N, C-alpha and C positions, 0 to 999 in steps of 0.2 A: 868375789869381792864382797860383802859389807865396808860398810862407814856406820863409824860408828861416832862420835862427839864429833871430836877433835876435826874430822873430819877429812881423816886421812882411813885408806885402805887398806884394810886387816883381811887377812887370809877367815876361809871355818874355821881351819886346825889350830891355826896360832889366837885364835879369839874363842873357843873351845876350852880351847890350857891355860886364857889366859883366866877365865873366867868358872875352871874348876871344875870342868864337867867331866872330863877324860876319869878322873878322881874319884867325882862322884859316886858313877857310875861302879867301877871297879871296888868300889866299900861298898857299895847298893851288892852289891852283885848279882843284875842286871845286863844283856846284851844287846845290842843294838848292830843292826846295822846299814854298812857307810858304801858311800861310794870311793873309787879307786886315793881319792883327794888323802884322807882318810887311812892312809895304810901311816903301819908306828906310832898311833894316837895308843894304843896302849891291849891288853887281854881282853877285853873287854867288849870292843871296839869289831866288829868283823866284818874286814872289805875282800873282794875280790883279788883271784893272784890277777897282776900283773904278767905279763907279755901276748902275743898277735895267732901263735901257731897253736898253743897248748891241746892237748890229744887225754884220750879218755878222763878220770878220776878231776883230774883238773878243770875240762871247761863241762862236767859235769855242778863242779862248783861252785864253776860265776855264773853259769844257769841258774841253780838253785840258788842260790844266792840274787839276781835280777827281778827271780821270780819274787818274792820276797820280799824287796824293794819293791816291787810294782805297785802292792798292794799298798802299801807307804805317800811312793808319788801317787796315789788316783786323789784317795784321800782326798792327801796337801792342797790337790788340783780344785780338788771340792771344798773344799774349805775357802778357800783363796774365791772361791768362786760368792759366796752365801753374803748376801751386803744385808744383810741383820748381822756377822760378825764385825763386822768395822763401823758398826752403831752401838753397839756392844756400854750399859755405863750399868757396869753394876760389879758387883761382887770378887777376886780372883778365880774363890771357890764355885762360885755358879757361872765362871762361862767357863771355869771345865771339864762339871756335870754338863755345860751343854754340847762340845764338842766334843764329848765320849760319846753321849745318845747320840751324834751327828755321824758320828765313825760307825758307834753300833749294827746304822742304819748303813753306814755303804754300805759295810762293809756284808752284813744281812745280804742285803739284794742284790 
């Protein structure tokens, strides 16, 4: 759940829809991987298959999906720990360049 300025809580998928993120991803032809909460978000958002006792290709699909997402989750956890990013006072393109460099260093290690 995300808390917006109005004080109301909104689910991640609803907030993404409000801001047009699934449509923007589809328009740009960008694929992304998300958790099960994003079921039905659109063709650009890849989600794991639902079910408790999956077998065969379904189980492999979810395992591979988790491996891909774990890289992103680890990079985001690392970014949250960097005090530097909490105190940045520079332009947005510069912040983007700093974050890309950090993610590249994290993936290289």
